[in-house]
All heavy atoms as an XYZ file, in Angstrom:
709
protein
N     104.463    198.727     89.636
C     103.025    198.737     89.728
C     102.467    198.451     88.336
O     102.851    199.111     87.369
C     102.545    200.103     90.211
C     101.039    200.257     90.126
S     100.412    201.902     90.443
C     100.760    202.695     88.907
N     101.604    197.470     88.242
C     100.909    197.189     86.992
C      99.416    197.174     87.301
O      98.971    196.438     88.188
C     101.352    195.848     86.379
C     102.834    195.913     86.030
C     100.515    195.511     85.152
C     103.405    194.631     85.513
N      98.668    197.985     86.584
C      97.223    198.073     86.770
C      96.564    197.742     85.443
O      96.953    198.274     84.403
C      96.806    199.489     87.238
C      95.305    199.597     87.366
C      97.478    199.841     88.544
N      95.571    196.880     85.471
C      94.859    196.522     84.253
C      95.595    195.439     83.483
O      96.379    194.675     84.031
N      95.333    195.393     82.173
C      95.855    194.352     81.298
C      96.881    194.959     80.342
O      96.558    195.871     79.583
C      94.699    193.730     80.516
C      95.130    192.579     79.644
O      96.212    192.027     79.886
O      94.376    192.234     78.725
N      98.121    194.438     80.385
C      99.168    194.954     79.499
C      99.598    193.918     78.465
O     100.349    194.236     77.559
C     100.403    195.396     80.305
O     100.912    194.278     81.027
C     100.054    196.506     81.278
N      99.110    192.687     78.595
C      99.506    191.604     77.703
C      98.714    191.695     76.397
O      97.497    191.823     76.409
C      99.273    190.229     78.374
C      99.651    189.096     77.445
C     100.050    190.151     79.669
N      99.409    191.636     75.272
C      98.805    191.700     73.930
C      98.008    192.986     73.707
O      97.009    192.990     72.996
C      97.923    190.477     73.655
C      98.661    189.184     73.776
N      99.710    188.848     72.946
C      98.519    188.155     74.646
C     100.166    187.660     73.288
N      99.472    187.216     74.328
N      98.422    194.053     74.336
C      97.805    195.369     74.151
C      98.775    196.276     73.411
O      99.979    196.073     73.443
C      97.432    196.008     75.494
C      96.433    195.246     76.301
C      95.080    195.331     75.665
N      94.107    194.577     76.472
C      92.865    194.432     76.132
N      92.410    194.968     75.015
N      92.049    193.746     76.890
N      98.248    197.315     72.803
C      99.070    198.272     72.065
C      99.606    199.334     73.029
O      98.837    200.010     73.710
C      98.239    198.933     70.974
C      99.012    199.947     70.162
C      98.137    200.578     69.105
C      98.935    201.611     68.340
N      98.099    202.315     67.366
N     100.944    199.486     73.075
C     101.540    200.526     73.902
C     101.457    201.848     73.150
O     101.920    201.960     72.027
C     103.007    200.219     74.223
C     103.613    201.224     75.175
S     105.405    201.131     75.380
C     105.669    199.444     75.766
N     100.831    202.831     73.780
C     100.668    204.131     73.125
C     101.542    205.210     73.751
O     101.677    206.300     73.201
C      99.187    204.594     73.155
C      98.344    203.699     72.285
C      98.649    204.659     74.576
N     102.147    204.908     74.910
C     102.961    205.905     75.588
C     104.057    205.204     76.377
O     103.803    204.203     77.053
C     102.091    206.737     76.541
C     102.840    207.819     77.265
C     103.129    209.023     76.643
C     103.248    207.639     78.574
C     103.812    210.020     77.309
C     103.931    208.627     79.246
C     104.209    209.825     78.614
N     105.279    205.730     76.263
C     106.412    205.218     77.039
C     107.303    206.400     77.366
O     107.665    207.175     76.486
C     107.197    204.174     76.238
C     108.414    203.712     76.966
N     109.654    204.237     76.719
C     108.575    202.786     77.942
C     110.530    203.647     77.516
N     109.896    202.767     78.265
N     107.634    206.540     78.641
C     108.520    207.628     79.039
C     109.321    207.208     80.261
O     108.811    206.552     81.157
C     107.726    208.892     79.369
C     108.603    210.067     79.702
C     107.814    211.354     79.828
O     106.716    211.469     79.306
N     108.362    212.303     80.528
N     110.590    207.597     80.270
C     111.442    207.392     81.442
C     111.393    208.672     82.266
O     111.599    209.770     81.742
C     112.871    207.089     81.033
C     113.797    206.977     82.239
C     115.136    206.481     81.860
N     115.011    205.021     81.769
C     115.986    204.233     81.364
N     117.120    204.744     80.971
N     115.815    202.939     81.337
N     111.133    208.534     83.544
C     111.076    209.672     84.462
C     112.257    209.536     85.402
O     112.350    208.566     86.153
C     109.743    209.682     85.252
C     109.721    210.843     86.229
C     108.554    209.749     84.302
N     113.177    210.506     85.342
C     114.388    210.477     86.167
C     114.543    211.814     86.879
O     114.196    212.853     86.345
C     115.628    210.233     85.312
C     115.667    208.871     84.657
C     116.927    208.677     83.884
C     117.970    208.168     84.852
N     119.211    207.770     84.181
N     115.078    211.732     88.082
C     115.410    212.932     88.839
C     116.521    212.557     89.818
O     116.550    211.437     90.324
C     114.188    213.460     89.586
C     114.248    214.950     89.812
O     115.281    215.573     89.492
O     113.255    215.510     90.313
N     117.437    213.454     90.058
C     118.593    213.169     90.894
C     118.217    213.126     92.378
O     117.182    213.635     92.788
C     119.709    214.182     90.645
C     119.285    215.603     90.897
C     119.434    216.174     92.148
C     118.732    216.366     89.877
C     119.042    217.484     92.380
C     118.334    217.669     90.103
C     118.482    218.225     91.365
N     119.073    212.515     93.158
C     118.854    212.382     94.603
C     119.249    213.664     95.321
O     120.169    214.369     94.907
C     119.669    211.228     95.146
N     118.529    213.955     96.397
C     118.859    215.063     97.293
C     118.955    214.465     98.697
O     118.035    213.761     99.127
C     117.785    216.171     97.259
C     117.733    216.814     95.879
C     118.076    217.224     98.321
C     116.671    217.868     95.741
N     120.045    214.693     99.416
C     120.183    214.118    100.753
C     119.007    214.491    101.664
O     118.556    215.641    101.671
C     121.482    214.725    101.282
C     122.248    215.090    100.056
C     121.214    215.466     99.027
N     118.508    213.505    102.390
C     117.424    213.644    103.366
C     116.067    214.014    102.754
O     115.148    214.362    103.485
C     117.787    214.670    104.452
C     119.100    214.390    105.099
C     120.194    215.188    104.833
C     119.245    213.320    105.961
C     121.428    214.926    105.420
C     120.476    213.049    106.554
C     121.567    213.854    106.295
N     115.925    213.949    101.438
C     114.661    214.321    100.782
C     114.139    213.175     99.933
O     114.899    212.347     99.444
C     114.862    215.534     99.854
C     115.311    216.783    100.538
C     114.144    217.523    101.072
C     114.629    218.845    101.658
N     113.572    219.711    102.005
N     112.825    213.164     99.744
C     112.186    212.265     98.786
C     111.869    213.080     97.546
O     111.461    214.234     97.644
C     110.884    211.698     99.350
C     111.081    210.746    100.496
C     109.752    210.180    100.949
C     109.953    209.217    102.098
N     108.683    208.598    102.507
N     112.055    212.482     96.380
C     111.717    213.154     95.126
C     110.322    212.721     94.714
O     109.998    211.536     94.736
C     112.722    212.791     94.033
C     114.159    213.167     94.341
C     114.332    214.626     94.675
N     113.808    215.479     93.636
C     114.473    216.460     93.029
N     115.694    216.715     93.381
N     113.902    217.180     92.101
N     109.479    213.687     94.316
C     108.110    213.394     93.903
C     107.862    214.042     92.551
O     108.149    215.225     92.359
C     107.089    213.911     94.934
C     107.319    213.236     96.280
C     105.666    213.678     94.445
C     106.498    213.805     97.405
N     107.341    213.245     91.615
C     107.002    213.746     90.277
C     105.638    213.201     89.900
O     105.276    212.083     90.267
C     108.007    213.270     89.232
C     109.354    213.890     89.330
C     109.539    214.852     88.218
C     110.967    215.377     88.286
N     111.186    216.441     87.418
N     104.900    213.985     89.134
C     103.626    213.535     88.576
C     103.706    213.582     87.069
O     104.338    214.480     86.503
C     102.477    214.421     89.052
O     102.202    214.165     90.389
N     103.068    212.613     86.431
C     103.042    212.551     84.977
C     101.592    212.342     84.551
O     100.906    211.472     85.089
C     103.896    211.377     84.491
C     103.909    211.219     82.982
C     105.316    211.427     82.467
C     103.421    209.851     82.606
N     101.118    213.171     83.621
C      99.754    213.061     83.119
C      99.783    212.742     81.641
O     100.532    213.348     80.879
C      98.978    214.376     83.353
O      98.970    214.649     84.752
C      97.552    214.275     82.852
N      98.960    211.766     81.252
C      98.825    211.388     79.848
C      97.349    211.433     79.490
O      96.508    210.896     80.210
C      99.358    209.976     79.594
C      99.035    209.464     78.213
C      99.759    209.881     77.109
C      97.964    208.597     78.012
C      99.448    209.428     75.846
C      97.647    208.141     76.742
C      98.395    208.562     75.662
O      98.072    208.125     74.415
N      97.040    212.070     78.368
C      95.693    212.082     77.809
C      95.785    211.569     76.388
O      96.574    212.078     75.596
C      95.106    213.510     77.813
O      95.121    213.995     79.161
C      93.676    213.515     77.292
N      94.977    210.560     76.071
C      95.017    209.973     74.737
C      94.411    210.945     73.730
O      93.271    211.379     73.906
C      94.260    208.647     74.709
C      94.510    207.911     73.418
O      95.648    207.455     73.213
O      93.570    207.805     72.611
N      95.154    211.296     72.671
C      94.638    212.267     71.692
C      93.457    211.733     70.887
O      92.653    212.522     70.374
C      95.839    212.545     70.784
C      96.767    211.403     71.001
C      96.510    210.879     72.375
N      93.319    210.404     70.792
C      92.210    209.812     70.041
C      91.063    209.398     70.953
O      90.123    208.739     70.515
C      92.718    208.623     69.236
C      93.764    209.015     68.214
C      94.332    207.808     67.493
O      93.668    206.739     67.470
O      95.436    207.924     66.957
N      91.150    209.757     72.234
C      90.106    209.497     73.224
C      89.829    208.003     73.411
O      88.702    207.605     73.700
C      88.823    210.249     72.863
C      88.034    210.598     74.105
O      88.585    210.696     75.188
N      86.740    210.785     73.935
N      90.867    207.155     73.245
C      90.721    205.714     73.468
C      90.768    205.418     74.962
O      91.377    206.156     75.730
C      91.839    204.951     72.752
C      91.780    205.096     71.246
C      92.971    204.451     70.607
N      94.153    205.276     70.896
C      95.326    205.122     70.335
N      95.529    204.147     69.470
N      96.337    205.913     70.635
N      90.144    204.350     75.363
C      90.122    203.940     76.767
C      91.433    203.222     77.110
O      91.889    202.360     76.366
C      88.949    203.015     77.056
C      87.605    203.630     76.742
C      87.310    204.776     77.663
C      85.946    205.355     77.319
N      85.764    206.681     77.822
N      92.000    203.556     78.236
C      93.233    202.927     78.705
C      92.891    201.551     79.254
O      91.964    201.403     80.054
C      93.908    203.804     79.779
C      94.382    205.116     79.140
C      95.058    203.071     80.448
C      94.881    206.145     80.130
N      93.640    200.536     78.829
C      93.436    199.162     79.289
C      94.453    198.754     80.346
O      94.188    197.856     81.136
C      93.528    198.185     78.113
C      92.529    198.444     77.022
C      91.136    198.149     77.475
C      90.201    198.323     76.283
N      88.816    198.278     76.656
N      95.642    199.379     80.341
C      96.664    199.009     81.306
C      97.698    200.095     81.507
O      97.989    200.861     80.591
N      98.237    200.151     82.717
C      99.291    201.109     83.064
C     100.377    200.325     83.801
O     100.076    199.589     84.750
C      98.767    202.235     83.972
C      99.886    203.183     84.366
C      97.632    202.994     83.309
N     101.624    200.453     83.351
C     102.758    199.819     84.023
C     103.752    200.900     84.415
O     104.147    201.717     83.581
C     103.421    198.797     83.106
N     104.127    200.915     85.681
C     105.127    201.856     86.190
C     106.198    201.012     86.871
O     105.939    200.359     87.869
C     104.506    202.858     87.182
C     105.542    203.868     87.623
C     103.307    203.566     86.562
N     107.404    201.022     86.300
C     108.472    200.140     86.743
C     109.592    200.957     87.378
O     110.079    201.914     86.783
C     109.017    199.318     85.553
C     107.886    198.467     84.992
C     110.178    198.441     85.967
C     107.742    198.556     83.524
N     110.005    200.548     88.578
C     111.116    201.188     89.280
C     112.416    200.563     88.785
O     112.710    199.411     89.098
C     110.954    200.991     90.784
C     112.085    201.604     91.586
O     112.873    202.389     91.012
O     112.191    201.291     92.775
N     113.188    201.284     88.008
C     114.430    200.757     87.422
C     115.536    200.541     88.447
O     116.476    199.800     88.185
C     114.932    201.680     86.320
C     114.043    201.646     85.106
O     113.454    200.626     84.782
N     113.916    202.773     84.439
N     115.450    201.190     89.596
C     116.489    201.056     90.619
C     116.177    199.958     91.636
O     116.990    199.688     92.513
C     116.682    202.383     91.360
C     117.309    203.447     90.487
O     117.941    203.086     89.468
O     117.170    204.638     90.821
N     115.015    199.346     91.560
C     114.588    198.305     92.504
C     114.701    198.796     93.951
O     115.074    198.052     94.850
C     115.394    197.010     92.313
C     115.304    196.467     90.923
C     116.380    196.577     90.053
C     114.147    195.872     90.460
C     116.305    196.087     88.766
C     114.058    195.378     89.173
C     115.142    195.486     88.322
N     114.371    200.060     94.168
C     114.426    200.634     95.515
C     113.031    200.515     96.144
O     112.150    199.858     95.612
C     114.863    202.098     95.437
O     113.884    202.862     94.769
N     112.846    201.178     97.260
C     111.539    201.177     97.921
C     110.713    202.385     97.486
O     109.931    202.928     98.267
C     111.710    201.156     99.439
C     112.264    199.870     99.941
N     111.521    198.724    100.009
C     113.504    199.543    100.372
C     112.267    197.737    100.463
N     113.498    198.209    100.689
N     110.879    202.791     96.247
C     110.091    203.888     95.685
C     108.659    203.414     95.489
O     108.371    202.218     95.465
C     110.691    204.334     94.354
N     107.735    204.369     95.329
C     106.335    204.004     95.148
C     105.730    204.792     93.999
O     106.205    205.867     93.636
C     105.545    204.266     96.431
O     105.531    205.643     96.723
N     104.671    204.219     93.449
C     103.919    204.887     92.378
C     102.449    204.572     92.580
O     102.095    203.469     92.997
C     104.392    204.400     91.017
N     101.604    205.558     92.300
C     100.168    205.321     92.363
C      99.441    206.211     91.365
O      99.971    207.218     90.916
C      99.625    205.491     93.785
C      99.893    206.853     94.360
O     100.545    207.673     93.735
N      99.424    207.086     95.556
N      98.236    205.806     91.029
C      97.408    206.571     90.097
C      96.545    207.513     90.915
O      95.819    207.072     91.815
C      96.551    205.624     89.237
C      97.462    204.780     88.344
C      95.546    206.413     88.419
C      96.745    203.723     87.546
N      96.632    208.812     90.610
C      95.876    209.805     91.371
C      94.645    210.298     90.631
O      93.761    210.878     91.250
C      96.767    211.007     91.736
O      97.277    211.590     90.536
C      97.918    210.576     92.624
N      94.576    210.083     89.307
C      93.400    210.497     88.533
C      93.302    209.638     87.281
O      94.315    209.217     86.727
C      93.492    211.970     88.152
N      92.065    209.378     86.847
C      91.850    208.602     85.628
C      92.292    207.172     85.809
O      92.121    206.575     86.860
N      92.859    206.601     84.742
C      93.368    205.238     84.803
C      92.632    204.308     83.869
O      92.116    204.734     82.829
N      92.549    203.043     84.244
C      91.924    202.018     83.416
C      90.443    202.358     83.231
O      89.731    202.666     84.178
C      92.090    200.628     84.070
C      91.355    199.573     83.275
C      93.564    200.284     84.188
N      90.007    202.322     81.966
C      88.625    202.653     81.641
C      88.412    204.116     81.302
O      87.335    204.508     80.856
N      89.413    204.938     81.505
C      89.346    206.370     81.180
C      90.281    206.643     80.012
O      91.075    205.795     79.634
C      89.778    207.212     82.390
C      89.000    206.961     83.644
C      87.588    207.480     83.548
O      87.335    208.522     82.956
N      86.657    206.751     84.128
N      90.221    207.842     79.453
C      91.118    208.194     78.353
C      92.299    209.036     78.846
O      93.066    209.550     78.046
C      90.356    208.944     77.263
O      89.815    210.136     77.791
N      92.453    209.165     80.152
C      93.566    209.922     80.729
C      94.020    209.232     82.008
O      93.288    208.432     82.613
C      93.157    211.364     81.037
C      92.148    211.462     82.157
C      92.568    211.728     83.446
C      90.793    211.271     81.936
C      91.660    211.799     84.487
C      89.877    211.340     82.957
C      90.324    211.602     84.236
O      89.410    211.663     85.271
N      95.246    209.535     82.415
C      95.771    209.005     83.669
C      96.822    209.964     84.220
O      97.557    210.587     83.458
C      96.364    207.582     83.489
C      97.574    207.601     82.581
C      96.706    206.945     84.812
N      96.838    210.101     85.531
C      97.889    210.847     86.221
C      98.557    209.884     87.195
O      97.883    209.269     88.019
C      97.327    212.057     86.983
O      96.695    212.930     86.044
C      98.427    212.814     87.711
N      99.879    209.760     87.069
C     100.662    208.857     87.905
C     101.575    209.699     88.783
O     102.268    210.596     88.299
C     101.505    207.890     87.046
C     102.354    206.990     87.920
C     100.621    207.079     86.124
N     101.575    209.405     90.089
C     102.446    210.100     91.043
C     103.533    209.125     91.473
O     103.244    208.011     91.907
C     101.643    210.547     92.265
C     102.452    211.285     93.294
C     101.514    211.744     94.422
N     102.222    212.465     95.432
C     102.597    211.932     96.598
N     102.323    210.680     96.873
N     103.241    212.662     97.480
N     104.788    209.535     91.333
C     105.931    208.699     91.668
C     106.723    209.348     92.799
O     106.946    210.555     92.769
C     106.822    208.512     90.444
C     106.135    207.752     89.336
S     106.803    208.110     87.726
C     105.996    209.663     87.347
N     107.121    208.542     93.776
C     107.855    209.067     94.926
C     109.055    208.164     95.191
O     108.918    206.946     95.291
C     106.945    209.115     96.149
C     107.606    209.689     97.374
C     106.638    210.022     98.494
C     105.744    208.877     98.866
N     104.957    209.138    100.088
N     110.239    208.776     95.297
C     111.462    208.007     95.536
C     111.612    207.694     97.014
O     110.942    208.277     97.868
C     112.682    208.795     95.061
O     112.962    209.847     95.957
N     112.531    206.784     97.292
C     112.933    206.509     98.660
C     113.810    207.681     99.108
O     114.493    208.306     98.294
C     113.711    205.206     98.669
C     114.102    204.713    100.020
C     114.869    203.406     99.927
O     115.095    202.878     98.845
N     115.282    202.897    101.068
N     113.791    207.981    100.386
C     114.613    209.075    100.915
C     116.082    208.841    100.578
O     116.572    207.725    100.672
C     114.418    209.165    102.423
C     114.944    210.426    103.043
C     114.583    210.527    104.510
N     113.179    210.313    104.826
C     112.231    211.257    104.754
N     112.545    212.468    104.354
N     110.987    210.981    105.061
N     116.795    209.879    100.147
C     118.212    209.876     99.756
C     118.458    209.223     98.399
O     119.610    209.080     98.007
C     119.126    209.147    100.763
C     118.945    209.484    102.190
N     119.246    210.714    102.701
C     118.496    208.737    103.234
C     118.995    210.715    104.002
N     118.527    209.532    104.339
N     117.438    208.777     97.682
C     117.623    208.050     96.432
C     117.066    208.844     95.246
O     116.155    209.637     95.399
C     116.920    206.685     96.489
C     117.592    205.715     97.376
N     118.568    204.853     96.945
C     117.446    205.475     98.709
C     118.982    204.119     97.955
N     118.321    204.478     99.047
N     117.612    208.581     94.047
C     117.067    209.242     92.849
C     115.746    208.610     92.435
O     115.368    207.527     92.891
C     118.144    208.990     91.790
C     118.806    207.734     92.233
C     118.761    207.738     93.735
N     115.063    209.290     91.556
C     113.819    208.802     90.961
C     114.180    208.232     89.601
O     114.851    208.899     88.811
C     112.865    209.988     90.810
C     111.394    209.728     90.606
C     110.815    209.021     91.817
C     110.672    211.024     90.400
N     113.764    206.995     89.319
C     114.101    206.370     88.042
C     113.003    205.356     87.688
O     113.062    204.201     88.100
C     115.464    205.695     88.126
C     115.944    205.175     86.791
O     115.324    205.419     85.765
N     117.050    204.461     86.798
N     112.001    205.822     86.952
C     110.845    204.997     86.598
C     110.674    204.924     85.094
O     111.053    205.848     84.360
C     109.551    205.593     87.157
C     109.325    205.332     88.619
C     109.666    206.270     89.566
C     108.739    204.159     89.032
C     109.445    206.043     90.911
C     108.508    203.917     90.375
C     108.856    204.857     91.309
N     110.062    203.833     84.622
C     109.578    203.697     83.248
C     108.052    203.676     83.343
O     107.492    202.881     84.101
C     110.026    202.377     82.625
C     111.508    202.206     82.492
C     112.083    202.860     81.248
O     111.323    203.114     80.302
O     113.285    203.104     81.261
N     107.395    204.536     82.584
C     105.926    204.578     82.570
C     105.471    204.126     81.185
O     105.901    204.673     80.175
C     105.403    206.005     82.873
C     103.884    206.031     82.825
C     105.911    206.493     84.214
N     104.593    203.120     81.168
C     104.042    202.585     79.929
C     102.526    202.574     80.030
O     101.983    202.146     81.052
C     104.551    201.169     79.665
C     106.051    201.086     79.554
C     106.559    199.657     79.518
O     105.780    198.719     79.767
O     107.756    199.487     79.236
N     101.862    203.018     78.953
C     100.399    203.048     78.934
C      99.920    202.283     77.717
O     100.431    202.462     76.608
C      99.887    204.502     78.921
C     100.372    205.205     80.208
C      98.365    204.538     78.798
C     100.077    206.647     80.295
N      98.936    201.411     77.947
C      98.411    200.522     76.910
C      96.921    200.782     76.681
O      96.192    201.065     77.616
C      98.582    199.059     77.336
C     100.014    198.650     77.553
C     100.649    198.878     78.769
C     100.737    198.035     76.550
C     101.964    198.496     78.961
C     102.050    197.651     76.745
C     102.651    197.893     77.951
O     103.966    197.523     78.152
N      96.518    200.662     75.401
C      95.086    200.763     75.049
C      94.625    199.480     74.400
O      95.398    198.669     73.967
C      94.786    201.956     74.126
C      95.054    203.253     74.840
C      95.537    201.860     72.832
């Protein structure tokens, strides 16, 4: 998932979000970032490293705000393995 503009922007946050698989369950994690300098977010990239049918969406804030909350959900029986990048 890529929201906003990430090309020629300054990356201010990068984190790998991983969680192990549990049989018959989906793994769900939320990640919240707030810019300490109160800059407006220009782009958010959330990349599924496993190329599975996992999903990610923004539940609060995002482009045009100084904070963002991203919710990531794995495919059933699969681990969670995402890269989250935030650009200003």
